[in-house]
MILUMDREN-160751 format. One record per residue (C-alpha): residue number from 1; residue in one letter; x, y, z. Coordinates in steps of 0.02 Angstrom, whole numbers, plus 50000, padded with zeros to 5 digits. Example, Ala and Ser with C-alpha at 12.3 -4.5 7.8 and 13.67 -1.06 7.14 Angstrom:
REM MILUMDREN-160751
+---------+--------+-------+-------+-------+
: drenvex : drenke :    px :    py :    pz :
+---------+--------+-------+-------+-------+
:       1 :      a : 50615 : 49775 : 50390 :
:       2 :      s : 50684 : 49947 : 50357 :
+---------+--------+-------+-------+-------+
REM end
This chain:
REM MILUMDREN-160751
+---------+--------+-------+-------+-------+
: drenvex : drenke :    px :    py :    pz :
+---------+--------+-------+-------+-------+
:       1 :      x : 54078 : 57336 : 52859 :
:       2 :      x : 53915 : 57244 : 52807 :
:       3 :      x : 53886 : 57052 : 52818 :
:       4 :      x : 53860 : 57055 : 52637 :
:       5 :      x : 54051 : 57077 : 52621 :
:       6 :      x : 54078 : 56903 : 52689 :
:       7 :      x : 53922 : 56798 : 52673 :
:       8 :      x : 53831 : 56746 : 52510 :
:       9 :      x : 53639 : 56775 : 52508 :
:      10 :      x : 53542 : 56618 : 52559 :
:      11 :      x : 53467 : 56590 : 52378 :
:      12 :      x : 53644 : 56555 : 52313 :
:      13 :      x : 53658 : 56399 : 52426 :
:      14 :      x : 53502 : 56324 : 52487 :
:      15 :      x : 53565 : 56156 : 52540 :
:      16 :      x : 53687 : 56199 : 52672 :
:      17 :      x : 53807 : 56089 : 52761 :
:      18 :      x : 53829 : 56081 : 52951 :
:      19 :      x : 53963 : 56213 : 52995 :
:      20 :      x : 54097 : 56190 : 53126 :
:      21 :      x : 54071 : 56346 : 53227 :
:      22 :      x : 54129 : 56273 : 53393 :
:      23 :      x : 54317 : 56310 : 53360 :
:      24 :      x : 54282 : 56505 : 53347 :
:      25 :      x : 54173 : 56517 : 53503 :
:      26 :      x : 54186 : 56493 : 53693 :
:      27 :      x : 54074 : 56374 : 53788 :
:      28 :      x : 53938 : 56509 : 53810 :
:      29 :      x : 53933 : 56546 : 53624 :
:      30 :      x : 54030 : 56709 : 53654 :
:      31 :      x : 54147 : 56752 : 53504 :
:      32 :      x : 54334 : 56729 : 53542 :
:      33 :      x : 54364 : 56869 : 53429 :
:      34 :      x : 54260 : 57025 : 53436 :
:      35 :      x : 54261 : 57200 : 53382 :
:      36 :      x : 54354 : 57250 : 53548 :
:      37 :      x : 54508 : 57192 : 53461 :
:      38 :      x : 54489 : 57341 : 53341 :
:      39 :      x : 54494 : 57473 : 53478 :
:      40 :      x : 54630 : 57383 : 53558 :
:      41 :      x : 54748 : 57379 : 53412 :
:      42 :      x : 54701 : 57556 : 53370 :
:      43 :      x : 54768 : 57619 : 53531 :
:      44 :      x : 54905 : 57491 : 53580 :
:      45 :      x : 54989 : 57428 : 53421 :
:      46 :      x : 55134 : 57506 : 53336 :
:      47 :      x : 55197 : 57360 : 53244 :
:      48 :      x : 55136 : 57332 : 53070 :
:      49 :      x : 55132 : 57145 : 53087 :
:      50 :      x : 55022 : 57163 : 53241 :
:      51 :      x : 54913 : 57280 : 53150 :
:      52 :      x : 54888 : 57156 : 53013 :
:      53 :      x : 54861 : 57013 : 53140 :
:      54 :      x : 54723 : 57110 : 53219 :
:      55 :      x : 54642 : 57160 : 53056 :
:      56 :      x : 54629 : 56968 : 53013 :
:      57 :      x : 54553 : 56933 : 53177 :
:      58 :      x : 54423 : 57078 : 53153 :
:      59 :      x : 54383 : 56997 : 52979 :
:      60 :      x : 54367 : 56829 : 53057 :
:      61 :      x : 54254 : 56896 : 53196 :
:      62 :      x : 54141 : 56987 : 53082 :
:      63 :      x : 54125 : 56846 : 52959 :
:      64 :      x : 54075 : 56717 : 53088 :
:      65 :      x : 53963 : 56837 : 53185 :
:      66 :      x : 53872 : 56870 : 53020 :
:      67 :      x : 53862 : 56680 : 52992 :
:      68 :      x : 53770 : 56665 : 53155 :
:      69 :      x : 53652 : 56803 : 53098 :
:      70 :      x : 53633 : 56717 : 52934 :
:      71 :      x : 53579 : 56561 : 53029 :
:      72 :      x : 53418 : 56660 : 53050 :
:      73 :      x : 53363 : 56702 : 53230 :
:      74 :      x : 53496 : 56586 : 53313 :
:      75 :      x : 53437 : 56435 : 53230 :
:      76 :      x : 53568 : 56322 : 53166 :
:      77 :      x : 53600 : 56158 : 53074 :
:      78 :      x : 53632 : 56007 : 53193 :
:      79 :      x : 53560 : 56100 : 53349 :
:      80 :      x : 53521 : 55935 : 53428 :
:      81 :      x : 53681 : 55841 : 53376 :
:      82 :      x : 53747 : 55828 : 53554 :
:      83 :      x : 53580 : 55839 : 53659 :
:      84 :      x : 53482 : 55721 : 53558 :
:      85 :      x : 53578 : 55657 : 53407 :
:      86 :      x : 53445 : 55541 : 53344 :
:      87 :      x : 53310 : 55677 : 53344 :
:      88 :      x : 53299 : 55700 : 53154 :
:      89 :      x : 53306 : 55522 : 53113 :
:      90 :      x : 53164 : 55486 : 53236 :
:      91 :      x : 53057 : 55617 : 53160 :
:      92 :      x : 53094 : 55553 : 52986 :
:      93 :      x : 53052 : 55374 : 53036 :
:      94 :      x : 52883 : 55428 : 53105 :
:      95 :      x : 52834 : 55531 : 52962 :
:      96 :      x : 52885 : 55398 : 52839 :
:      97 :      x : 52772 : 55267 : 52938 :
:      98 :      x : 52631 : 55391 : 52935 :
:      99 :      x : 52639 : 55431 : 52748 :
:     100 :      x : 52649 : 55249 : 52720 :
:     101 :      x : 52479 : 55230 : 52807 :
:     102 :      x : 52407 : 55378 : 52717 :
:     103 :      x : 52495 : 55468 : 52580 :
:     104 :      x : 52384 : 55623 : 52612 :
:     105 :      x : 52496 : 55655 : 52759 :
:     106 :      x : 52625 : 55732 : 52637 :
:     107 :      x : 52522 : 55888 : 52595 :
:     108 :      x : 52445 : 55892 : 52765 :
:     109 :      x : 52610 : 55912 : 52852 :
:     110 :      x : 52661 : 56041 : 52729 :
:     111 :      x : 52509 : 56145 : 52761 :
:     112 :      x : 52524 : 56120 : 52948 :
:     113 :      x : 52701 : 56203 : 52944 :
:     114 :      x : 52639 : 56347 : 52847 :
:     115 :      x : 52491 : 56382 : 52950 :
:     116 :      x : 52596 : 56366 : 53114 :
:     117 :      x : 52729 : 56495 : 53047 :
:     118 :      x : 52604 : 56621 : 52987 :
:     119 :      x : 52524 : 56649 : 53153 :
:     120 :      x : 52645 : 56709 : 53296 :
:     121 :      x : 52792 : 56634 : 53197 :
:     122 :      x : 52848 : 56451 : 53191 :
:     123 :      x : 52816 : 56409 : 53377 :
:     124 :      x : 52688 : 56261 : 53368 :
:     125 :      x : 52551 : 56374 : 53436 :
:     126 :      x : 52429 : 56293 : 53314 :
:     127 :      x : 52449 : 56119 : 53401 :
:     128 :      x : 52380 : 56186 : 53566 :
:     129 :      x : 52206 : 56113 : 53631 :
:     130 :      x : 52156 : 56248 : 53756 :
:     131 :      x : 51968 : 56266 : 53725 :
:     132 :      x : 51851 : 56346 : 53612 :
:     133 :      x : 51972 : 56497 : 53586 :
:     134 :      x : 52127 : 56383 : 53538 :
:     135 :      x : 52212 : 56448 : 53387 :
:     136 :      x : 52183 : 56286 : 53294 :
:     137 :      x : 51990 : 56327 : 53296 :
:     138 :      x : 52016 : 56481 : 53187 :
:     139 :      x : 51921 : 56492 : 53031 :
:     140 :      x : 52082 : 56515 : 52932 :
:     141 :      x : 52141 : 56356 : 53002 :
:     142 :      x : 51991 : 56246 : 52947 :
:     143 :      x : 52046 : 56082 : 52876 :
:     144 :      x : 52220 : 56088 : 52952 :
:     145 :      x : 52273 : 55919 : 53016 :
:     146 :      x : 52431 : 55818 : 53054 :
:     147 :      x : 52426 : 55847 : 53239 :
:     148 :      x : 52431 : 55659 : 53268 :
:     149 :      x : 52588 : 55638 : 53173 :
:     150 :      x : 52685 : 55780 : 53273 :
:     151 :      x : 52624 : 55703 : 53436 :
:     152 :      x : 52685 : 55530 : 53386 :
:     153 :      x : 52859 : 55596 : 53348 :
:     154 :      x : 52858 : 55700 : 53513 :
:     155 :      x : 52815 : 55539 : 53614 :
:     156 :      x : 52960 : 55444 : 53533 :
:     157 :      x : 53081 : 55594 : 53562 :
:     158 :      x : 53023 : 55611 : 53745 :
:     159 :      x : 53059 : 55435 : 53778 :
:     160 :      x : 53248 : 55454 : 53732 :
:     161 :      x : 53274 : 55644 : 53758 :
:     162 :      x : 53150 : 55712 : 53879 :
:     163 :      x : 53125 : 55899 : 53873 :
:     164 :      x : 53246 : 55928 : 53735 :
:     165 :      x : 53164 : 55941 : 53568 :
:     166 :      x : 53033 : 56070 : 53536 :
:     167 :      x : 52866 : 56037 : 53449 :
:     168 :      x : 52903 : 56188 : 53336 :
:     169 :      x : 53054 : 56099 : 53269 :
:     170 :      x : 52961 : 55933 : 53244 :
:     171 :      x : 52839 : 56024 : 53134 :
:     172 :      x : 52971 : 56098 : 53028 :
:     173 :      x : 53068 : 55936 : 53015 :
:     174 :      x : 52902 : 55836 : 52974 :
:     175 :      x : 52868 : 55955 : 52826 :
:     176 :      x : 53049 : 55936 : 52764 :
:     177 :      x : 53029 : 55749 : 52764 :
:     178 :      x : 52859 : 55748 : 52683 :
:     179 :      x : 52929 : 55850 : 52532 :
:     180 :      x : 53062 : 55720 : 52510 :
:     181 :      x : 52938 : 55574 : 52519 :
:     182 :      x : 52843 : 55655 : 52372 :
:     183 :      x : 53005 : 55656 : 52266 :
:     184 :      x : 53036 : 55837 : 52308 :
:     185 :      x : 53204 : 55918 : 52352 :
:     186 :      x : 53301 : 55851 : 52499 :
:     187 :      x : 53371 : 55988 : 52615 :
:     188 :      x : 53430 : 56015 : 52794 :
:     189 :      x : 53321 : 56112 : 52922 :
:     190 :      x : 53388 : 56234 : 53042 :
:     191 :      x : 53332 : 56194 : 53215 :
:     192 :      x : 53331 : 56272 : 53388 :
:     193 :      x : 53153 : 56338 : 53392 :
:     194 :      x : 53060 : 56341 : 53557 :
:     195 :      x : 52876 : 56326 : 53580 :
:     196 :      x : 52759 : 56466 : 53607 :
:     197 :      x : 52651 : 56500 : 53765 :
:     198 :      x : 52504 : 56588 : 53683 :
:     199 :      x : 52367 : 56498 : 53585 :
:     200 :      x : 52222 : 56618 : 53532 :
:     201 :      x : 52111 : 56598 : 53377 :
:     202 :      x : 52099 : 56795 : 53359 :
:     203 :      x : 52277 : 56798 : 53312 :
:     204 :      x : 52244 : 56695 : 53157 :
:     205 :      x : 52111 : 56811 : 53081 :
:     206 :      x : 52228 : 56867 : 52941 :
:     207 :      x : 52270 : 56708 : 52869 :
:     208 :      x : 52289 : 56713 : 52684 :
:     209 :      x : 52131 : 56658 : 52601 :
:     210 :      x : 52087 : 56559 : 52443 :
:     211 :      x : 51982 : 56706 : 52383 :
:     212 :      x : 52100 : 56848 : 52418 :
:     213 :      x : 52156 : 56946 : 52282 :
:     214 :      x : 52334 : 56945 : 52222 :
:     215 :      x : 52371 : 57115 : 52295 :
:     216 :      x : 52303 : 57060 : 52457 :
:     217 :      x : 52407 : 56898 : 52454 :
:     218 :      x : 52561 : 56996 : 52417 :
:     219 :      x : 52533 : 57115 : 52558 :
:     220 :      x : 52500 : 56973 : 52685 :
:     221 :      x : 52658 : 56887 : 52632 :
:     222 :      x : 52762 : 57050 : 52638 :
:     223 :      x : 52704 : 57072 : 52818 :
:     224 :      x : 52791 : 56907 : 52861 :
:     225 :      x : 52949 : 56957 : 52769 :
:     226 :      x : 52911 : 56853 : 52614 :
:     227 :      x : 52915 : 56920 : 52432 :
:     228 :      x : 52841 : 56887 : 52271 :
:     229 :      x : 52945 : 56733 : 52234 :
:     230 :      x : 52908 : 56656 : 52401 :
:     231 :      x : 52724 : 56685 : 52371 :
:     232 :      x : 52738 : 56588 : 52202 :
:     233 :      x : 52848 : 56442 : 52257 :
:     234 :      x : 52762 : 56416 : 52417 :
:     235 :      x : 52587 : 56422 : 52333 :
:     236 :      x : 52666 : 56293 : 52217 :
:     237 :      x : 52669 : 56176 : 52360 :
:     238 :      x : 52488 : 56143 : 52305 :
:     239 :      x : 52563 : 56028 : 52179 :
:     240 :      x : 52521 : 55886 : 52306 :
:     241 :      x : 52357 : 55869 : 52399 :
:     242 :      x : 52176 : 55905 : 52371 :
:     243 :      x : 52049 : 56039 : 52411 :
:     244 :      x : 51865 : 56034 : 52448 :
:     245 :      x : 51723 : 56101 : 52341 :
:     246 :      x : 51682 : 56211 : 52483 :
:     247 :      x : 51827 : 56320 : 52425 :
:     248 :      x : 51767 : 56313 : 52243 :
:     249 :      x : 51592 : 56382 : 52254 :
:     250 :      x : 51631 : 56568 : 52233 :
:     251 :      x : 51746 : 56538 : 52089 :
:     252 :      x : 51633 : 56424 : 51995 :
:     253 :      x : 51460 : 56505 : 52026 :
:     254 :      x : 51473 : 56678 : 52107 :
:     255 :      x : 51636 : 56754 : 52049 :
:     256 :      x : 51565 : 56927 : 52000 :
:     257 :      x : 51513 : 57059 : 52118 :
:     258 :      x : 51321 : 57030 : 52073 :
:     259 :      x : 51338 : 56851 : 52133 :
:     260 :      x : 51344 : 56762 : 51964 :
:     261 :      x : 51461 : 56689 : 51838 :
:     262 :      x : 51626 : 56588 : 51848 :
:     263 :      x : 51808 : 56647 : 51847 :
:     264 :      x : 51845 : 56695 : 51662 :
:     265 :      x : 52021 : 56642 : 51689 :
:     266 :      x : 51974 : 56462 : 51697 :
:     267 :      x : 52019 : 56370 : 51540 :
:     268 :      x : 51850 : 56337 : 51441 :
:     269 :      x : 51901 : 56156 : 51419 :
:     270 :      x : 51920 : 56139 : 51609 :
:     271 :      x : 51774 : 56229 : 51674 :
:     272 :      x : 51639 : 56086 : 51639 :
:     273 :      x : 51758 : 55962 : 51729 :
:     274 :      x : 51768 : 56065 : 51881 :
:     275 :      x : 51580 : 56095 : 51875 :
:     276 :      x : 51545 : 55913 : 51861 :
:     277 :      x : 51657 : 55880 : 52016 :
:     278 :      x : 51587 : 56023 : 52110 :
:     279 :      x : 51406 : 56052 : 52055 :
:     280 :      x : 51301 : 56194 : 52117 :
:     281 :      x : 51222 : 56153 : 52286 :
:     282 :      x : 51314 : 55995 : 52281 :
:     283 :      x : 51425 : 55903 : 52420 :
:     284 :      x : 51545 : 56040 : 52478 :
:     285 :      x : 51653 : 55898 : 52561 :
:     286 :      x : 51699 : 55813 : 52394 :
:     287 :      x : 51882 : 55837 : 52357 :
:     288 :      x : 51976 : 55865 : 52205 :
:     289 :      x : 52167 : 55873 : 52163 :
:     290 :      x : 52241 : 56049 : 52168 :
:     291 :      x : 52367 : 56001 : 52023 :
:     292 :      x : 52269 : 55922 : 51886 :
:     293 :      x : 52375 : 55785 : 51815 :
:     294 :      x : 52512 : 55776 : 51942 :
:     295 :      x : 52441 : 55780 : 52117 :
:     296 :      x : 52548 : 55641 : 52187 :
:     297 :      x : 52717 : 55706 : 52142 :
:     298 :      x : 52806 : 55867 : 52201 :
:     299 :      x : 52858 : 55965 : 52045 :
:     300 :      x : 52821 : 56123 : 51951 :
:     301 :      x : 52674 : 56056 : 51853 :
:     302 :      x : 52552 : 56161 : 51942 :
:     303 :      x : 52636 : 56319 : 51879 :
:     304 :      x : 52616 : 56264 : 51703 :
:     305 :      x : 52426 : 56228 : 51750 :
:     306 :      x : 52417 : 56411 : 51813 :
:     307 :      x : 52492 : 56473 : 51648 :
:     308 :      x : 52368 : 56382 : 51543 :
:     309 :      x : 52208 : 56418 : 51642 :
:     310 :      x : 52205 : 56245 : 51736 :
:     311 :      x : 52232 : 56312 : 51906 :
:     312 :      x : 52107 : 56236 : 52025 :
:     313 :      x : 52090 : 56362 : 52168 :
:     314 :      x : 52071 : 56549 : 52147 :
:     315 :      x : 52224 : 56605 : 52246 :
:     316 :      x : 52334 : 56496 : 52129 :
:     317 :      x : 52253 : 56564 : 51975 :
:     318 :      x : 52281 : 56743 : 52036 :
:     319 :      x : 52475 : 56715 : 52030 :
:     320 :      x : 52453 : 56756 : 51840 :
:     321 :      x : 52353 : 56914 : 51870 :
:     322 :      x : 52503 : 57017 : 51930 :
:     323 :      x : 52649 : 57061 : 51821 :
:     324 :      x : 52776 : 57020 : 51956 :
:     325 :      x : 52715 : 56853 : 52010 :
:     326 :      x : 52675 : 56811 : 51830 :
:     327 :      x : 52855 : 56838 : 51788 :
:     328 :      x : 52914 : 56727 : 51925 :
:     329 :      x : 52796 : 56581 : 51862 :
:     330 :      x : 52854 : 56606 : 51684 :
:     331 :      x : 53045 : 56607 : 51736 :
:     332 :      x : 53032 : 56419 : 51769 :
:     333 :      x : 52979 : 56384 : 51588 :
:     334 :      x : 53095 : 56495 : 51485 :
:     335 :      x : 53198 : 56439 : 51340 :
:     336 :      x : 53359 : 56430 : 51451 :
:     337 :      x : 53262 : 56331 : 51590 :
:     338 :      x : 53324 : 56216 : 51659 :
:     339 :      x : 53497 : 56232 : 51608 :
:     340 :      x : 53528 : 56416 : 51643 :
:     341 :      x : 53358 : 56469 : 51709 :
:     342 :      x : 53305 : 56473 : 51891 :
:     343 :      x : 53278 : 56303 : 51983 :
:     344 :      x : 53105 : 56287 : 52051 :
:     345 :      x : 53173 : 56154 : 52180 :
:     346 :      x : 53307 : 56271 : 52240 :
:     347 :      x : 53192 : 56418 : 52263 :
:     348 :      x : 53072 : 56312 : 52355 :
:     349 :      x : 53197 : 56257 : 52472 :
:     350 :      x : 53256 : 56438 : 52501 :
:     351 :      x : 53077 : 56493 : 52536 :
:     352 :      x : 53041 : 56352 : 52656 :
:     353 :      x : 53199 : 56392 : 52752 :
:     354 :      x : 53148 : 56575 : 52751 :
:     355 :      x : 52970 : 56541 : 52806 :
:     356 :      x : 53035 : 56424 : 52940 :
:     357 :      x : 53126 : 56570 : 53024 :
:     358 :      x : 52984 : 56684 : 53040 :
:     359 :      x : 52969 : 56763 : 53216 :
:     360 :      x : 53056 : 56608 : 53292 :
:     361 :      x : 53073 : 56595 : 53478 :
:     362 :      x : 53250 : 56539 : 53535 :
:     363 :      x : 53372 : 56541 : 53683 :
:     364 :      x : 53264 : 56564 : 53848 :
:     365 :      x : 53107 : 56625 : 53756 :
:     366 :      x : 52950 : 56505 : 53763 :
:     367 :      x : 52972 : 56332 : 53822 :
:     368 :      x : 53003 : 56144 : 53764 :
:     369 :      x : 52830 : 56065 : 53795 :
:     370 :      x : 52814 : 55884 : 53864 :
:     371 :      x : 52669 : 55856 : 53745 :
:     372 :      x : 52631 : 55963 : 53595 :
:     373 :      x : 52447 : 55989 : 53627 :
:     374 :      x : 52474 : 56079 : 53797 :
:     375 :      x : 52572 : 56200 : 53878 :
:     376 :      x : 52689 : 56142 : 54021 :
+---------+--------+-------+-------+-------+
REM end
């Protein structure tokens, strides 16, 4: 009997309530009802009523065991409800304060969460300062920031719940709160992650790159258990934030193998604008919005830009080069959307929850750091 018999797939219900599992489990989280009942009634029961009773118990056991598996690597909603009941509100308050100080912290925290999860899973390994070989020094992590926000939240949490809330969970909660502050969807985050004990920049050598082909991007996402839709909607997080001219040079001035020309997929009306902002041999640190016309609001506007040749970075533009990813992009603009078509916000939440479960450490794995930049 498969879990699918009882549990709907995640994409059907992205914004999940806290579930009262406690009445079905013992103090050590062992199921009160288990498959052992099945063998028991098979050998001992002769009464039809007793047989039906145990069949019901078996169904309950499988259903709730599947629910625990569905909570993705032993993560759960409300993990800190008893051990640190104000954990999520403390993180939300810190993030809100930091975003008020600098709205750029919204895309910064989203990017930090992705970069953390992609390397060794969502374990806060990117936060560690352990010298020149620290993971955060990897080329693929250049420009990643937001460490101060996580440390500020951690300091407040340690003052009220020492040694309880992981840095990995703070990163995930901070990204969630950042999306909401940009008028994006509000959703719950599963928690229970523990912090990693390895930080090595060599492990970040395979980060997705702005100049990767669409096939390379798809392969990299598949290697992390993410599909074409995840690639599209997580890339669409670029709807908020900016990029540097450093990442535009190849697309604007040396797109072809012989080292010349610009990307022909750029709308001819948009190319002069990009080249004026990022001139050849100009200041590579100049920044420009990644979602022309809607860089301050979380929405699907960037996908329309991709469709019409107004994508800014090459990796976003490449989403329209592949028939599968193109169909995902187009699905959010069909004649039946948004009434009957897919919801971008719902799909984004699903992909964020899915990404947040990549190779998580739970139970006795890893540790709960006292400060996020150093191992205990």
